[in-house]
C-alpha angles and dihedrals in degrees: 000000000000108000112263113183126182109217090172083084087071089075122080115291094244089067089075150005120238108229138155121235123252104246120236110243116236090359121193125197105233099181142347122207104234095175090055091050090054092051088050090048091237136126110199117179120233089244092056090045093054091048094052097037093049092053096252100128106097090165090073118090098227122183140190112223127227120225140132132212149165114285113197086340098311124111112240115191095186102072134120139120102322101167105014142062133208104234096185141262141296127197129229126215090274093054095252113147121225126199118230109206124184110218120199092027098143137258122340132180086271101050091100103189095344128107092225093230130118133217130233092246096059095037091056091047092055093043090056102041092053089061094041093055095040093056091045087060097254118135109245147149112258138197129250101190143348132213132195131207130188087226111124119243120188120224122132084330137000109290134169122257128254139174134195145182116245119201122205140152087247143347094216109124135192084254092065090064091042088057094051092043090052090054089046087232102159094169090052090048090053091047091050094045092048089050091052089047093049094050105028110017101030094155086073094060093097092057119095140208125351091341089064092056096039089056092048089051092046093053094046089053094045091051091048091051092051090047091054090050091051090049091053094047094051094044093244123158118195097193101203111051097170116153089247086062097055118094123216086221088065092240127143102259146178103019122211125151095353123165141185110224120261112179104013115257115169092209096040115160115200096178112072089200091060092085093165095050094237092150099035116142093259090052099052098092091048091046089049088056094045090053091048089052088053091050091049091052089055090049095055092092092063105022102040133262099267098073104092096086091045089052091051094048095044095049096047096045091048096048096047095048096046095044091048089052094047094048091047089058090048089057091046096251117141099197112054092200087067090064119082114221090226091060089059093050093045089052094052092045091054091045089053093046092048095041090231121169109261098216099036092051093055093044090052090055088084088073094057096088097033136088087257092056089134089073087070101033090047089059092059124084113253099247140130090246094057094041087055088049092053092054094049091049091049090056089051092053095054112118091002110146116222098338088169092070092045091052094044091057094050107036114063126221093209128040131176099248116185095248088058092050087050095052088051091049093049089051093050092047088059091053095260112126104168095094089056091053092046094052095048083061097042091052091061093074107036095149097052117022110204112258090237089064101039094094093045093047098036095111093050090052089058128077106276122248115268093258090060099047132101103008111189114207138191132236092250117126 
């Protein structure tokens, strides 16, 4: 068996509870992520993956982590791993450690009123979205393997059970530090911060005192701001940006009712339980900042009390610069300074008003300066506003060298829309798993679909029909 050590056990015992998973009865391995294994420099057999993913590896010292967090803006002291267990870590060839976390592993002391299990539907969604985001260039947790069981789990309706192994650089959340700050545990804060530095920010190990922790906080915030910019640029909505769902490694983490945008709506809400729109697409950058300010407040005990304004400034500066750079590339502009911020805003407003498909619009931009320019202009409404926009864009494109290649690298042909995920789920629920395997392959090349697949995937590369747009999902799993 490949060595799986759990260095989280080096932390104080009250940081976790040691517990064994509740095995899945009659488990079947639906899929193993071979590409991820290669990146981890590992070669797990399917037999071993079935054993670990189904919760049948009692030799592993698995733990449920304790943390707290703000959920929809309200502090909840009673959080922790309620349906997942940290199995341990493996190391790749560079020495980077990667957490293996078993989701859907059964009840823990932090399950509250939940059963700790997961259903096939949500397991497949997380399995797919990790690959989708990763290959779009967005930092994210990913999944190594997924198991299915005929055991019935009750959510909105009876469903079958599943479990999966999530891989991430760390499972330390903003909420871990909130928990320690709430306890006024300065020594614990330092131990956890040192743990994060040792395993995820090792270049900071030579620094000492408050400066060490200030720099850690600064890099977490910078990474989070860049992550928010990437989400916005690829039209991704997380749906539940609670502080306990924010990773200190600045990776997309803890998926619930996520969605990639269809028709562009600035205030799109993908979570139907988010009745106030706290986590709408338009609010994600602001919530990212809010969460960072909460983290900075927790860090005051070890990093000093004069850091809040620095946090605000660092986040805003980083987010604005990175988002501007990403959007310039989507428009095919090499130098971001050439692009006026107002033009970005005007474009998004027009997309919203015209209900145009976000991804399709930007992909069609490649026809703007080609002989087939009508493929783009024909997609736009015939209005004064769009005619004015076309003139402005034409001016921006003057003297641009090879905008086609820039746009092609930043505007995907293939996106994991919710209706696609639902088709894959429905196939799997009928015992047919080939579509899942196929899409794990398709998602690896979103920016340039292989010519051999363009006919097969043609309909998925178009805007979806109205009855397949804008699914709003709940947090149930």
